C-alpha positions as CSV (number, residue, x, y, z in Angstrom):
1,M,17.5,14.4,2.6
2,N,15.0,13.3,5.2
3,D,15.5,13.2,9.0
4,Y,14.2,9.6,9.5
5,P,16.5,7.2,11.4
6,D,18.7,4.8,9.5
7,V,17.7,1.1,9.2
8,P,19.7,-1.0,11.7
9,D,22.7,-2.6,10.0
10,E,21.8,-6.1,11.2
11,V,18.4,-5.9,9.4
12,L,19.7,-4.2,6.3
13,T,22.5,-6.7,5.9
14,V,20.1,-9.7,5.9
15,V,17.4,-8.0,3.7
16,S,20.0,-6.6,1.2
17,A,21.7,-10.0,0.9
18,V,18.4,-11.8,0.1
19,C,17.2,-9.2,-2.4
20,T,20.4,-8.5,-4.3
21,A,21.0,-12.2,-4.9
22,L,17.9,-12.2,-7.1
23,P,18.2,-11.5,-10.9
24,E,18.2,-7.9,-12.1
25,V,17.4,-6.4,-8.7
26,V,18.2,-2.8,-8.0
27,E,18.8,-1.5,-4.5
28,E,18.1,2.2,-3.9
29,R,17.6,4.7,-1.2
30,A,13.9,5.4,-0.9
31,W,12.2,8.6,0.5
32,T,13.0,6.9,3.8
33,G,14.8,3.6,4.2
34,I,16.0,1.3,1.4
35,R,13.9,-0.4,-1.3
36,W,14.6,-3.2,-3.8
37,R,13.1,-3.2,-7.3
38,I,12.7,-5.5,-10.2
39,R,12.5,-3.3,-13.2
40,S,10.2,-0.4,-12.0
41,R,8.3,-2.4,-9.4
42,T,9.2,-2.3,-5.7
43,F,9.0,-5.8,-4.1
44,A,10.6,-4.9,-0.7
45,H,11.1,-1.8,1.4
46,V,12.7,-1.5,4.8
47,L,12.5,1.6,7.0
48,V,12.3,2.7,10.6
49,V,8.9,3.8,11.7
50,E,8.4,6.0,14.8
51,P,5.1,6.6,16.5
52,G,3.2,9.0,14.3
53,R,5.8,9.1,11.5
54,P,5.7,8.3,8.7
55,E,2.0,8.6,9.6
56,A,0.5,5.9,7.3
57,Y,3.1,3.3,8.4
58,A,2.7,4.1,12.1
59,K,-1.1,4.0,11.9
60,A,-1.1,0.7,10.0
61,A,1.4,-1.0,12.3
62,R,-0.2,0.5,15.4
63,L,3.1,1.5,16.8
64,S,3.7,3.0,20.3
65,A,7.5,2.8,20.0
66,P,10.0,3.0,17.1
67,A,10.3,-0.2,15.0
68,T,11.9,-1.4,11.9
69,V,9.3,-2.3,9.3
70,L,9.7,-4.4,6.1
71,T,7.0,-4.3,3.4
72,F,6.7,-6.9,0.7
73,R,4.1,-8.4,-1.7
74,S,2.1,-11.6,-1.1
75,E,-0.8,-13.4,-2.6
76,A,-3.6,-15.6,-1.3
77,P,-3.6,-18.0,0.5
78,E,-0.3,-16.9,2.2
79,L,-1.4,-13.3,2.3
80,D,-4.6,-14.2,4.2
81,V,-2.6,-16.4,6.7
82,L,0.0,-13.6,7.3
83,L,-2.6,-10.9,7.9
84,R,-4.8,-13.1,10.1
85,S,-1.8,-14.1,12.2
86,G,-1.4,-10.6,13.6
87,P,1.9,-9.3,14.9
88,P,4.5,-9.0,13.5
89,F,2.4,-8.8,10.3
90,F,0.0,-6.0,9.5
91,R,-2.1,-4.8,6.5
92,T,-0.7,-1.7,4.8
93,P,-2.8,0.9,3.0
94,W,-0.7,0.5,-0.3
95,G,-2.6,-2.1,-2.1
96,E,-4.3,-5.4,-1.3
97,D,-1.2,-7.5,-1.9
98,T,1.2,-5.5,0.3
99,V,2.1,-6.7,3.8
100,G,4.0,-5.0,6.6
101,M,6.2,-6.9,9.0
102,I,7.9,-5.5,12.1
103,V,11.4,-6.9,11.9
104,D,13.0,-5.8,15.2
105,E,13.4,-9.5,15.9
106,F,13.0,-11.9,12.9
107,D,13.9,-15.3,11.4
108,P,16.3,-14.7,8.5
109,D,14.9,-17.9,6.8
110,E,11.4,-16.6,7.0
111,V,12.4,-13.2,5.6
112,R,14.2,-14.9,2.7
113,E,11.1,-16.9,1.8
114,L,8.8,-13.9,2.0
115,L,11.1,-11.7,0.0
116,T,11.8,-14.4,-2.7
117,D,8.0,-14.9,-3.1
118,S,7.5,-11.1,-3.3
119,Y,10.1,-10.9,-6.0
120,C,8.6,-13.7,-8.0
121,L,5.1,-12.1,-7.9
122,L,6.5,-8.9,-9.6
123,A,9.3,-10.2,-11.7
124,P,8.9,-11.1,-15.4
125,K,8.0,-14.8,-15.6
126,K,11.3,-15.6,-17.3
127,L,13.3,-14.2,-14.3
128,A,11.0,-15.7,-11.7
129,A,11.4,-19.1,-13.3
130,V,15.1,-19.2,-12.6
131,V,14.8,-18.3,-8.9
132,D,15.5,-21.1,-6.4
133,R,12.5,-20.7,-4.1
134,P,12.9,-21.7,-0.4
135,T,10.6,-24.5,0.7
């Protein structure tokens, strides 16, 4: 097992409730934190990042203090808007469509919308079509 801190319950409760309400989602422990997958594709991952570790996350988020980070998928034009808006959003090094978000303080409705969109990007079209997407 790793020695990374656990994701705060208040964050995990919200993210898990949103993700597991979607069709055929699997929640699993990741190398650190928790991730949600549709089939073999990860559409959300939440973890605690400390300054310098995990190094790629800490560098991308430019952290000077520990923070809870959520990564998810997005596409243009929303992707561009999120990344240009700056904190709490940041570009990750894991693909052009992956966004990081510091979630120490967050709007549950915004998180629901972002995660639902992320799921719909990766889910088979048949599953995505039955999802009630927030407006």
